[in-house]
C-alpha positions as CSV (number, residue, x, y, z in Angstrom):
1,M,111.6,85.6,145.5
2,S,110.1,85.2,142.0
3,E,108.0,88.0,140.5
4,R,104.8,87.6,138.5
5,L,104.3,89.3,135.1
6,V,100.6,89.6,134.0
7,V,100.0,90.3,130.3
8,I,96.6,91.4,129.2
9,G,96.2,90.5,125.5
10,G,97.7,87.5,123.7
11,D,98.4,88.8,120.2
12,A,101.5,90.5,118.7
13,T,102.6,92.8,121.5
14,G,101.5,90.6,124.4
15,M,103.1,87.4,123.3
16,A,106.2,89.1,122.0
17,A,106.6,90.8,125.4
18,A,106.0,87.6,127.2
19,S,108.4,85.6,125.0
20,Q,111.2,88.2,125.2
21,A,110.8,88.4,129.0
22,R,111.1,84.6,129.2
23,R,114.3,84.7,127.2
24,L,115.8,87.1,129.7
25,R,114.5,85.6,132.9
26,D,113.8,82.0,133.7
27,A,110.7,80.6,135.3
28,G,112.3,80.5,138.7
29,E,112.7,84.3,138.6
30,L,109.6,85.4,136.7
31,E,106.2,83.7,136.5
32,I,104.4,84.8,133.3
33,V,100.6,84.7,133.0
34,V,98.8,85.9,129.8
35,F,95.1,86.6,129.7
36,E,93.5,86.5,126.2
37,R,89.8,86.9,125.9
38,G,89.6,85.3,122.5
39,R,90.1,81.7,121.3
40,F,93.4,82.4,119.5
41,A,96.8,84.0,120.3
42,S,100.0,84.9,118.3
43,Y,98.2,85.3,115.0
44,S,98.5,87.7,112.0
45,A,95.4,89.9,112.0
46,C,96.8,91.6,108.8
47,G,96.3,88.2,107.0
48,I,92.6,87.9,107.7
49,P,91.4,89.5,104.5
50,Y,93.6,87.1,102.5
51,W,92.2,84.2,104.4
52,V,88.7,85.3,103.7
53,G,89.5,85.8,100.0
54,G,91.1,82.4,99.7
55,A,94.8,83.4,99.1
56,V,95.6,81.9,102.5
57,R,94.0,78.5,102.6
58,D,93.9,77.6,106.3
59,R,93.2,79.7,109.4
60,D,96.1,78.0,111.2
61,D,98.5,79.4,108.6
62,L,98.0,82.8,110.3
63,I,99.0,81.5,113.7
64,A,102.7,82.1,114.4
65,R,102.9,80.0,117.6
66,T,100.3,77.7,119.2
67,P,99.2,78.0,122.8
68,E,100.8,74.7,123.5
69,E,104.2,76.0,122.2
70,H,103.9,79.0,124.5
71,R,103.1,76.9,127.5
72,E,106.0,74.6,126.8
73,R,108.3,77.6,127.0
74,G,107.0,78.5,130.5
75,I,104.3,81.0,129.6
76,D,100.9,80.4,131.3
77,L,98.6,81.4,128.4
78,R,95.0,81.4,129.3
79,L,92.5,81.7,126.4
80,G,88.9,82.7,127.0
81,H,89.9,84.9,130.0
82,E,88.8,88.5,129.9
83,A,90.4,91.2,132.2
84,Q,87.5,93.3,133.5
85,Q,89.1,95.5,136.1
86,L,92.5,96.8,137.2
87,D,93.3,97.5,140.9
88,L,96.4,99.6,140.6
89,E,96.9,100.2,144.3
90,G,96.4,96.5,145.1
91,R,98.4,95.4,142.0
92,R,95.8,92.9,140.9
93,V,93.5,92.2,137.9
94,L,89.9,91.0,138.0
95,V,89.5,88.3,135.3
96,R,86.4,86.4,134.1
97,D,87.1,83.0,132.6
98,D,85.1,81.2,129.9
99,T,82.8,79.6,132.5
100,G,81.8,83.1,133.8
101,T,83.8,82.7,137.0
102,R,85.5,85.9,138.2
103,S,88.7,86.1,140.3
104,W,91.6,88.4,141.1
105,T,95.1,87.7,140.1
106,G,98.0,89.7,141.6
107,Y,101.0,91.1,139.6
108,D,104.4,92.6,140.2
109,K,104.6,93.8,136.6
110,L,101.8,94.4,134.2
111,V,101.7,94.7,130.4
112,L,98.6,96.1,128.6
113,A,98.3,94.8,125.1
114,T,94.6,95.1,124.6
115,G,94.8,96.2,121.0
116,A,92.2,98.1,119.1
117,E,88.5,97.4,118.3
118,P,86.5,98.1,115.1
119,I,84.4,101.2,115.1
120,R,80.7,100.3,115.1
121,P,78.5,103.3,114.8
122,P,75.2,103.2,116.7
123,L,73.1,102.6,113.5
124,P,69.8,100.7,113.4
125,G,70.5,97.1,112.5
126,I,74.3,97.4,113.2
127,D,74.2,94.2,115.3
128,A,72.1,92.2,112.9
129,P,73.3,88.7,111.7
130,G,75.4,89.2,108.6
131,V,77.1,92.4,109.7
132,H,80.7,91.9,110.5
133,G,83.7,93.7,111.9
134,V,87.0,92.2,111.1
135,Q,89.7,92.5,113.8
136,T,90.4,89.1,115.2
137,L,90.6,85.5,114.0
138,D,87.2,85.0,115.7
139,D,85.8,87.8,113.6
140,G,87.3,86.3,110.5
141,Q,85.9,82.9,111.2
142,A,82.4,84.4,111.8
143,L,82.6,86.2,108.5
144,I,83.7,83.0,106.6
145,D,80.9,81.1,108.3
146,T,78.4,83.6,107.0
147,L,79.9,83.5,103.5
148,T,79.9,79.7,103.5
149,G,76.3,79.6,104.5
150,Q,75.0,81.5,101.4
151,E,75.5,81.7,97.7
152,S,77.5,84.7,96.3
153,G,75.3,87.7,95.9
154,D,75.5,91.4,97.0
155,A,77.9,92.6,99.6
156,V,78.4,96.1,101.0
157,V,81.6,97.3,102.6
158,I,81.2,100.4,104.8
159,G,84.4,102.4,105.0
160,A,87.3,102.6,102.5
161,G,90.4,102.4,104.6
162,Y,93.0,99.5,104.5
163,I,90.6,96.9,105.9
164,G,87.7,98.2,103.7
165,V,89.6,97.9,100.4
166,E,91.2,94.6,101.3
167,M,87.9,93.1,102.3
168,A,86.3,94.4,99.1
169,E,89.0,92.5,97.2
170,A,88.3,89.4,99.2
171,L,84.6,89.5,98.5
172,I,85.2,90.1,94.8
173,Q,87.4,87.0,94.8
174,R,84.6,85.0,96.4
175,G,82.2,86.0,93.6
176,Y,80.2,88.8,95.3
177,R,78.9,92.0,93.7
178,V,80.6,94.5,96.0
179,T,79.5,98.1,96.8
180,M,81.8,100.2,98.9
181,L,80.2,103.1,100.8
182,H,82.3,105.8,102.5
183,R,82.0,109.3,103.7
184,G,85.1,110.8,102.2
185,A,85.7,112.5,98.9
186,E,87.7,109.5,97.8
187,P,88.7,106.1,99.2
188,M,91.8,105.6,101.3
189,S,91.7,108.6,103.6
190,T,95.3,107.9,104.5
191,L,96.1,109.3,101.0
192,D,95.5,112.8,99.7
193,P,92.2,112.9,97.7
194,D,94.0,113.1,94.3
195,M,95.8,109.9,95.0
196,G,92.7,108.3,96.4
197,A,91.0,109.1,93.1
198,L,93.4,106.7,91.4
199,V,92.4,104.0,93.8
200,R,88.8,104.6,93.1
201,E,89.3,104.4,89.3
202,A,91.2,101.1,89.6
203,M,88.5,99.7,91.9
204,D,85.8,100.7,89.5
205,G,87.7,98.8,86.8
206,M,87.8,95.7,89.0
207,G,84.0,95.7,89.3
208,I,83.8,97.3,92.8
209,T,81.1,100.1,92.9
210,V,82.6,102.9,95.0
211,I,80.1,105.5,96.4
212,N,81.8,108.6,97.6
213,E,80.4,110.9,100.3
214,A,77.9,108.3,101.3
215,R,76.2,108.8,104.7
216,V,74.9,105.4,106.0
217,T,71.7,105.9,108.0
218,A,70.6,102.3,108.8
219,I,71.1,98.6,108.1
220,R,67.9,97.0,106.9
221,T,66.9,93.5,107.9
222,G,64.5,91.0,106.4
223,P,61.8,88.9,108.1
224,D,64.4,86.5,109.4
225,G,66.3,89.3,111.1
226,R,69.3,89.1,108.8
227,V,70.8,92.0,106.9
228,R,69.2,92.6,103.5
229,A,70.3,96.2,102.6
230,V,72.3,99.2,103.7
231,E,70.4,102.5,103.6
232,T,72.1,105.9,103.0
233,A,70.8,109.4,102.8
234,D,70.7,109.0,99.0
235,G,69.6,105.5,98.4
236,E,69.5,101.8,99.4
237,Y,72.0,99.1,98.5
238,P,71.1,95.4,98.6
239,A,73.4,93.2,100.8
240,G,73.4,89.7,102.0
241,V,76.6,90.5,104.0
242,V,78.0,93.7,105.3
243,V,81.6,94.3,106.3
244,L,82.6,97.2,108.5
245,G,85.8,98.9,107.5
246,L,85.4,102.2,109.4
247,G,88.7,102.0,111.2
248,V,89.5,101.1,114.7
249,R,89.9,102.9,118.1
250,P,92.3,101.9,120.9
251,A,90.7,99.3,123.2
252,T,91.5,101.2,126.4
253,D,88.3,101.2,128.4
254,L,89.9,99.0,131.0
255,A,92.9,101.4,131.3
256,A,90.7,104.5,131.3
257,A,88.6,103.1,134.1
258,A,91.7,102.6,136.2
259,G,92.8,106.2,135.6
260,L,95.8,105.5,133.4
261,P,96.8,108.4,131.1
262,L,95.3,108.6,127.6
263,G,96.1,110.8,124.7
264,E,93.8,112.7,122.3
265,S,93.0,109.5,120.3
266,G,92.2,107.5,123.4
267,G,95.5,105.5,123.2
268,L,97.6,105.0,126.3
269,R,100.5,107.4,126.7
270,T,103.9,105.8,127.3
271,D,107.6,106.8,127.5
272,L,110.3,105.7,125.1
273,A,110.7,102.4,127.0
274,M,106.9,101.8,126.5
275,R,106.2,102.3,130.2
276,V,102.8,103.9,130.9
277,R,103.6,107.4,132.0
278,G,103.7,107.7,135.8
279,H,103.7,103.9,136.4
280,A,107.1,102.3,136.7
281,D,105.8,98.7,136.6
282,I,103.2,99.0,133.9
283,W,104.0,98.8,130.2
284,A,101.7,99.1,127.2
285,G,102.2,98.6,123.4
286,G,100.6,97.9,120.1
287,D,97.3,99.2,118.9
288,C,96.2,100.5,122.3
289,V,98.9,103.2,122.6
290,E,99.9,106.4,120.9
291,V,103.3,106.8,119.3
292,L,105.5,109.7,118.4
293,D,105.3,110.8,114.7
294,L,108.9,111.6,113.9
295,V,107.9,113.8,111.0
296,S,105.3,116.1,112.6
297,G,106.5,115.7,116.2
298,R,103.0,114.9,117.4
299,E,101.6,111.8,119.2
300,R,99.4,109.6,116.9
301,H,97.5,106.4,117.1
302,I,98.7,104.1,114.3
303,A,97.4,100.5,114.4
304,L,100.0,98.3,112.6
305,G,101.4,94.9,113.3
306,T,105.0,96.1,112.6
307,H,104.8,98.5,115.5
308,A,103.1,96.0,117.8
309,N,105.8,93.4,117.4
310,K,108.5,95.9,118.0
311,H,106.7,97.3,121.1
312,G,106.5,93.7,122.5
313,Q,110.3,93.2,122.1
314,I,111.0,96.5,123.8
315,I,108.6,95.8,126.7
316,G,109.9,92.3,127.2
317,T,113.4,93.6,127.3
318,G,112.4,96.1,130.0
319,V,110.5,93.6,132.0
320,G,113.5,91.2,131.8
321,G,115.9,93.8,133.2
322,G,117.4,95.1,130.0
323,Y,117.0,98.5,128.3
324,A,115.4,99.3,124.9
325,T,113.4,102.2,123.5
326,F,111.0,102.9,120.7
327,P,111.8,106.2,119.1
328,G,108.7,106.6,117.0
329,V,107.3,106.1,113.6
330,V,107.0,107.8,110.2
331,G,103.6,106.3,109.3
332,T,104.5,103.8,106.7
333,A,101.8,101.5,105.3
334,V,101.3,99.5,102.1
335,S,98.2,97.7,100.9
336,K,96.7,96.2,97.7
337,V,93.3,95.8,96.1
338,C,93.4,93.2,93.4
339,A,96.4,94.1,91.2
340,L,96.7,97.7,92.5
341,E,99.4,98.5,95.1
342,V,98.9,101.5,97.4
343,A,101.6,102.8,99.8
344,R,102.2,105.9,101.9
345,T,104.7,107.2,104.4
346,G,105.0,110.5,106.3
347,L,102.5,113.3,106.1
348,R,99.6,114.0,103.8
349,E,98.9,117.5,102.8
350,A,96.2,117.8,105.5
351,D,98.7,116.5,108.1
352,A,101.4,118.9,107.1
353,T,98.9,121.8,107.2
354,A,97.7,120.7,110.7
355,A,101.3,120.6,111.9
356,G,101.8,124.2,110.8
357,L,104.3,123.2,108.1
358,Q,104.8,125.1,104.9
359,F,105.4,122.7,102.0
360,V,105.4,122.0,98.3
361,S,104.0,118.9,96.7
362,V,104.7,117.3,93.4
363,T,103.3,114.4,91.5
364,I,105.0,112.3,88.7
365,E,104.1,109.5,86.4
366,A,106.6,106.8,85.8
367,T,106.9,103.0,85.2
368,S,108.0,100.2,87.4
369,R,110.6,99.0,85.0
370,A,112.5,100.4,82.0
371,G,109.9,101.6,79.5
372,Y,111.2,99.2,76.8
373,Y,111.1,96.2,79.2
374,P,108.0,93.9,79.1
375,D,105.3,94.6,81.7
376,A,106.6,98.1,82.6
377,D,103.5,99.1,84.5
378,P,102.6,102.7,85.3
379,M,102.8,104.2,88.7
380,T,102.1,107.6,90.3
381,V,104.3,109.0,93.0
382,K,103.4,112.1,95.1
383,M,106.0,113.7,97.3
384,L,105.8,116.5,99.9
385,A,108.8,118.6,101.0
386,E,109.2,121.4,103.5
387,R,109.2,124.7,101.7
388,R,112.3,126.4,103.1
389,T,114.5,123.4,104.1
390,G,113.7,120.9,101.4
391,R,113.2,118.2,104.2
392,L,111.1,115.3,102.9
393,L,107.7,115.2,104.6
394,G,105.8,112.4,102.9
395,T,105.4,110.1,99.9
396,Q,102.4,108.3,98.4
397,I,102.6,105.7,95.7
398,V,99.8,104.1,93.6
399,G,100.6,101.6,90.9
400,R,100.8,98.0,89.8
401,E,103.4,95.3,90.6
402,G,106.6,96.7,91.9
403,A,105.1,100.0,93.1
404,G,104.2,99.4,96.8
405,K,107.5,98.5,98.4
406,R,109.2,101.5,96.8
407,V,107.8,103.4,99.7
408,D,110.5,102.0,101.9
409,I,113.0,104.2,100.2
410,A,111.1,107.2,101.4
411,A,110.5,105.7,104.9
412,V,114.3,105.4,105.4
413,A,114.8,109.0,104.1
414,L,112.1,110.3,106.5
415,T,113.7,108.5,109.4
416,A,117.1,110.0,108.5
417,R,115.5,113.4,108.1
418,M,116.9,113.7,104.6
419,T,116.2,116.5,102.2
420,V,114.8,115.8,98.8
421,E,118.0,117.0,97.3
422,Q,120.0,114.4,99.4
423,M,117.6,111.8,98.2
424,T,118.5,112.4,94.5
425,T,122.0,111.1,95.2
426,L,120.9,107.8,96.7
427,D,122.7,104.8,95.2
428,L,119.7,102.6,94.4
429,G,119.8,99.3,92.6
430,Y,119.1,99.4,88.9
431,A,118.5,96.9,86.1
432,P,115.8,97.2,83.4
433,P,113.6,94.4,84.8
434,Y,113.4,96.3,88.2
435,S,113.5,100.0,87.5
436,P,114.2,102.8,85.0
437,V,117.6,104.4,85.3
438,W,116.0,107.0,87.5
439,D,113.8,105.2,90.0
440,P,110.3,106.8,90.2
441,V,111.0,107.8,93.8
442,L,114.1,109.7,92.7
443,V,112.3,111.2,89.8
444,A,109.7,112.6,92.3
445,A,112.6,113.8,94.5
446,R,114.2,115.7,91.6
447,K,110.9,117.4,90.8
448,A,110.5,118.2,94.5
449,V,113.9,119.9,94.5
450,A,112.9,122.1,91.7
451,A,109.6,123.0,93.4
452,V,111.4,123.9,96.6
453,R,113.9,126.1,94.7
454,A,111.0,127.8,92.8
455,A,109.3,128.5,96.1
456,G,112.4,130.4,97.4
457,W,114.8,127.8,98.9
């Protein structure tokens, strides 16, 4: 008898899982049904800011595979279908389609790939026209429609994480005067404040007004009901459009209502094979789950497309009868705002302190190329190492062209649990157009070795 796999969520994890399961089991053995509440599937959410800013010309360029292509491969993808309730005992899902009709669909195996949702604080005016979260293609289209319907003017971005700074760049490129409001001491809370200060200085130079330690109290609207300003405890900032970049939370209300296990962040808890703990025939992955941080040993919620696609492959392998595991992450991310590249991996100082680790931290200034080579842009590298062992704990990089992807060196070193002394012997590629003789990451490692020894290695 054939089995039925039901997948809730049609983006990276959901469609990767469905596609991998189909590769391993044909339609006669496994029926695959995917419910996606939006109008799009298999798209790159990470590319939305670049579509809004104009670097990506067409929305469809962000779509990896069309619904028709999935259906041709034997995957019953149903757009505009929202899962509203799970009946775990009865092995069925209550779904509302785009006509409002609700019906139950049974399953033998279930994949939860519900993703994450933008944080929308309960502020006066938060739902006014012109206020946008940016998480899905539908969100991106709604924002572009707003921008297209008005002349460039004042824009406010609330929040200074990855989405916030990327959307600030997109709005600058569309000719807006941009103000960024955030509650932290410096933008990019995924960095230590001293590194975030470098991001703020660069954004100021790009014409983005950054207001630190700003507490938003309300979004003001005009007579037409549309947004006209953002109010803080210290002032008011005009805005014809507002973009929320306050981060995301796991979209696990459906799972929580069914009694599935959640972690401290609200993300689903899974085993190494991405099975929901305590449920042999239910898997979950992507932005709705917690993952193991290989550096701190703690469970974390990290919403990144790289993890989501890997989770989908692992889930699909398990559903298809194979075996695969996801060991965890080191927390690597890279972003840009205009010409500035920002990257990090591993732990910040606050993370290391929270994990009870004793550490040293060092910061170095270097250049992306040999100093005598044209366009040798400056970069700053910060590195953390465990005080007694010298184990690498984290790296942050802020610089211009050629800075960001250097973080991958540290990401590999973290995964291999290398010490900073071991890093100094890495055989990295060198030529003057690409790097100084001592790559900036290795310069930081050498300085970290000295700091560890001075601290009593």
